[in-house]
N, C-alpha and C positions, 0 to 999 in steps of 0.2 A: 572517869571524868569524860563529859559530851564535849561535842563539837563547839558549842557554843562559848563553853566555859574555855576551851584551849583557846579558841579564836581572842578571846577577850584577853589572856594571858598572853600572848603573844601577837603582839600587833603585825610581825611578818605574815605569821602564817594568815590573819585576818586580813590582810593587803595582797594576799597572792590568793585567798580564795574571793576576792573583789573582782582583782584581774580577771581569774578564771572567769566569775559570772558574765563580765565584759566582754571576752574572747568568745563566750557561745552567743552573746545576743548580737554580735557584730559579725558572726558568721555571715549571714546572706552578704555581706557588704565585702567581705574578703572574696568570695565564690563571684562575686561582681565585679571585683579587680580581676581575677584569672579571667573570665570570661571577654574584659577590655584589652588584657594582654593577647589575649589568643586572636582576637579580632585584630588587630592592631598588627602581629606576626602574620595573619593570613593575609592582610591588604597589603604588606608592605612584600610578601613575594609576587601578588600578581603585580604589582607596581613594577619589581624588578623586572620580569619579564617583559611588561609593556615598552618599559624604559630601554630595555636592553634591542629589544624588535625597533623602536625608534632610532636608536645610535644607528641601526646596522643600516636601516633604510636611509640613515644619511651619509653613509660610506666610510663609518667607523667599522675596525677590522673585527669584528663580534661574529662569531658564528654557533652551532650549536654544542659543538665540543666546548667551550667557554660557557657558554649556559649551563651545562653539564656538570662544568667542573667546580663552577660556582655554586651548584646548588649541591655538593657533595661535601665543600668545603664547611658549611654551617650544621650539618650531619654530623661530621666527623669528629667536630669540635665540640659536638653537645655530647657525642658519644664519650669521648675521652674525659670532659669536662661533668658527666654527671653524678659519678662517685665522690670527686674532689669536693664539689660542690654540695653535695648530702651531708659530707663530714662538716664541713664549715658550718651548715645548719644546726647543727649538733652543738659545734663549739661556740656560735653568735645565735643569738634571737632568728628564730625564721624572716621574722618582719624585715631584719637587714638586708636578708639575700632577695626577698618578693621586692624591696626598694630599688635593691644592686638590679636584677632583673629589668625594670623597667626602666633604667636611665640608659645601662647596657643597650637596650633595642632601642630605646628613643635616639641615641648616638649613631647607633649604625645606620636607622634610616634616613638620617639626617646628612649621613656621610655621602649615602648613595646619591642622593638631591644636589650634591656641592658640587661632584664632580663629574668627569667622562672618564677618569684615568682608569685601568682594570688592575694597577694596583692597589688602590683605592677600596675598589670592588670586592676585592680579595678581602681586605682586613675588613672591612663591614658584615661580610657574610661571616666571617671566625668571630667577632662581636655578637652578632644575631645567636651564634651558636651558643657562646658562653652563656646570654640573657637566658634560652631555653633551658640549658643544665642549671643555671642558679635559680629560676622559678618553679619547674617541678617538684624537684625534692624536700623542699621547703614549705610551699605550702601545703601538701602533704604529712610532714611534720608536724605545720600548724594543726591543723584536723586533728592528727592523733593526740597533740597535748589537750588540745581544748573541747574532745570529747571522749577524755578519760572516764569512763565510770558510767556514760551516758549512752547507754547500747543502741536506742532508738535515735538519738542524735547522730550516732556516729554512720548508723547506715543512712539516714537521710543524706547527711554532710557527702558522703563518698559518692553517692549517687547524683546528686546535683554536681559534684568535682564532674561529673563523666556529663553532665549535660550543660555546663559551661562550657565544656572545650568543643562539645557539637555545635552549641550554639556560636562559639565564636570561629569556628570554622567555617560554618553556614555563611555567617556572616561576614566574616574579612575578605572571602572573592566578590560579593557585591560592593563593598566598602569602597574596596582598591579599585574596580572598574568604574565606580560613579566619581571618586574624586580624579581620577587620571583624565575624565572627560571631560571633568569642570576647569581643574587647576594644572593639569599637566604636570611639569616636575614639581610645582608647588604641591603637589599632593604626598609628595614624601614630608613634609614638615608638618601637615594635617596629620600622618599618620605618628609622627612622632610627639604632637600634643596629644594624641592617645594615650601611647605609651605614658606620657607626663601624668596624666588623669588617674591612670591606673595604678602608676605609682602611690601617688595620693590618697588615692582610696585604699589601698595597701599599708601603708603606714600609717592609718586612723585606724583602721579597723584590725589588723594582725597583732592582738593584743591576746596576753594570757597564754602565751606559749615561752618556755623558756630557754635558755643558753646552760651548756654544762660544762664550758672549758676545753681546752684544747686536748688535753691530755685525756680527759674522759671520751671526748668524742674518737680518736683513734681507739682505745679501750672499745667503744660500741662499734667501731666499723669490724673488728675481730670476729667480738661477737654475735653482730648480727650476721658475717659471712659463715658463720660456723652455726646459724639458728636451724635444726631439723626441720622447720616449719618452710622456710625460704628453703634450703635445699632440695626439699620436695613438691614445693610449687615451681621452683625454676623451669622447669623441662614444661609445665601447664603452659606459664606466662611465657616463654619462648613461642609455644604453637600456637595461642592466641594472638601473638602479634606477629606471628608470621601468616597468620590468614588476614590480619589488616595489611599485610604490604601484600597478598595475593589481591587483594579487592581494590585499595583505595590505591596502588601503584597506577604508574602512567600505562600498563599493559592492558587494562580493561578497557579504557577508553582509545586505545588502539582499536582491539578487536570490535566495540561497539561500533568504529566507524569505518571497519576496514568493509573494502569495496568487493567482498567474496561471503557468501550465506556459508560455505562447507556445509552445507546439508542442516544448519544449526538455526534455530530461529532469532537467537541472542546475537547471535555474532552477525554481525554486519546490518543490523538492528537499524543505527542511526546514519548509516552509510551517504544518507540524503539531507539527512539534518542531524550536524553532529553539533549544533547547540543544544539538542535537546538531550543530552547526557548530562550536562547539569542539571537539569530540571530530573533527572531521575537519580541522581546523585541526593539531591537535595529532599526527593521524597522519601530514600534510605533513610537519612539523617532525620526526618522527622518519625517516622515509624520507630526507631530506634531510639529516640527523645521521649516518645509516649512511654516505652516500654520500661525505661529508666526513669522515669518520673514515677508509672504504676509500684515500681520494685522500692521505690525507696519509701512507699509507705509499708513496707509488707518484712524490707529485708529483715529488720531484727525479731521477727518473729519465729524465723526458722533457721536450724545450724549451719553452717557457712557450707560444711562439705554438702549439703542437700542442696543448698541453691545452686553452688559450683555445678553438682552432677546433672541436677535437672538442667542449668542453660548450655551445658554440652550436647546432652541427650536432644533438647531443641534443635541445636545446631547441625548434627547428625540430619533432623527431617529436614531442618532449611534445605541441606545439601541435596535430600532427595527432589523438592519440592523444585528446585533451580535447575537440575539435570530432566526433569518431567516439562518443567517449563520451556526447557532448551532444545526439545525433543516436538515440541508441541503445533509445529509450523504447519501439518495440513489437518491439524483439528479443530473441532467448532470453535468460537470465539469464547462461549460461553464456559466453558472447560477450563482455558486458561486464566479466564478471572476467577475461577472458584480456585485454583492453584496460586495463584496470585496473592488472593485474601489469605488464604491458610497460612503460607508462607509469611505473609505479613505477621499475622498471630504470635508464628513461630520465631520470628525475629524479634518479638516483642520480649517472648519468654526469655530467647538466649541475651538479652542485652545486660541481665543480670550478674553475668560473670563478671567483669570488671570492678565495681563496686563490691560486690560478695567478696574477691580475692582481695583488693585493698582493705576492708574491714576487716578481712582477717589477718590481712598482715600488722594493722595498727593494734589488733588485739594480742598479738603474739607481741612485738615488740613492745607496745604501752608507751607512757609518755615519759622517756628516761632517755639516758646516753645511747646513741646508736638508731634511735627511731628515722633522723636524717639519713642515715648510711644504708637502711635498710630500703629507703625510698628510693635513693641516688642506685640501689643497686635493682629496683625493680626499672627504673628509666635505662638503664643500662639494657636490661633483658627486652625492654620496648624497644629501644631502637636496634638492636642486634636481632629480636625476631622480625622487626620489619623489613631490614635490607635483606634475611636470609627470603625473607615471604616476595621481596619484589624481584630476585635473581629465581626463586623458584616458579615464580608465577612467567617470566619469560621462558624458563624450557619447556615445562608444561605447555604453555599458549600457542608455541612453535609447531609443536604435534599434533595437538587435542584443541587448539583453541580456549574458547568458553569453556568445556567440557574438561578440560585439561586445569582449569580453575576450581571448577567443583570437584576433581579427584584430588586435589591439591588440600582443598576445605577439607576433605574427608578425612583424609589419614591424618591430618594435622590435631582436628577434632577427636577422632580415636584416641590419641596419643594422649592427648592430656586428658581425656576420661578416665584413663588406664592409670594416669599419675595420680588425678586429684580421687581418684578409690580406693589410693594407696595411702590416705592421709588418715591418720590415727582421730577414730572422731572425735577423741578429746581436744585436738587441736582444732574443730572445725566448730565446736558449739560456740553459741552465743555466752558471751559474759554477761551476768546478772546486775542489773542495774542496782546501783547502793542505794537505800532509801533516802532521800531527800534529794538526788541530783536530779536537775532538767533534763 
């Protein structure tokens, strides 16, 4: 009996098919909602720093220790809550968690602008951590659901998920700074409005994904935690996210602006122009985003394991390029330009790792109970890796400066490559698209 006849005999199946088509059609809007959430989160982080500095300048007992403690609260809460929120996205529809993420973010941001009490600040940061934990696994679970059986669409969706993160983080800092200059503390209300807008976009567009109930969700968590593909990918994820912590933590900014070159070209490069660090990070984000965009069109044509391996080999070559660039202080300028261009191309190649890993995870878990839990595990590994990378970056930079960051990246990439090479080929191959699916 063909699918059309079954759909006519079973109205429920027909309605589910219609919702799946709607979900795929509205997937770009879901990714837009995610970008808005990231813009709001990044802008809120900038506003918090500006607001606390303003309070300190006006005599409130706020110092760097308090600022650091506030920063850690959100991170710790997100780390703790990622897995429970992933299970919740299995028990409930992911759309509910996405809307909850936006609501919690809006409340947290507004609380910051309404009070000068440190206790309220800590509550607000805890709510922001919950918001981040609710949104990430739920969105990935939704993408897994609506791209089930659509290989090319899944590759593009995971790539553009990464792109929406980059765009959100890049724009958030600019938005937060501009809003503070125009509105002062009123900027918190404006960012809360962005959260509300993001929640509305997600509520409208996150259709087509399913809930499985509490008992099935808990069973899915156990199954996901035992899945061999998850277990074998876990070390690679930890290593890659440690690399993120190495380069995007505060250590790199400190080294760029250090008033001592220590015989290295990059160390202390912006000591007299610290504002140019932001331009460098923006340039990196643009190069990485171009790479992710290009991968989105070809990811489905290659086995997942092949893409992961190619990306990690490119990462090793990026380490070589950065090391050479850091030793190039006495070299002709054109040599540095050549090294920089080649390294930028290799960064585009290495950008395929995360969308390929997420696509592989979605392939393995599938649109069933446990997909949210698996994505929650991924977010936990992301947070742990980033934390470990930040700590490792500080230790290596103390002795070797920017060369130390490169050494740490090289070791992490090698470990990740060995882990990926151990993946069975059958677990990394693409899943054929069933005939008739978009």
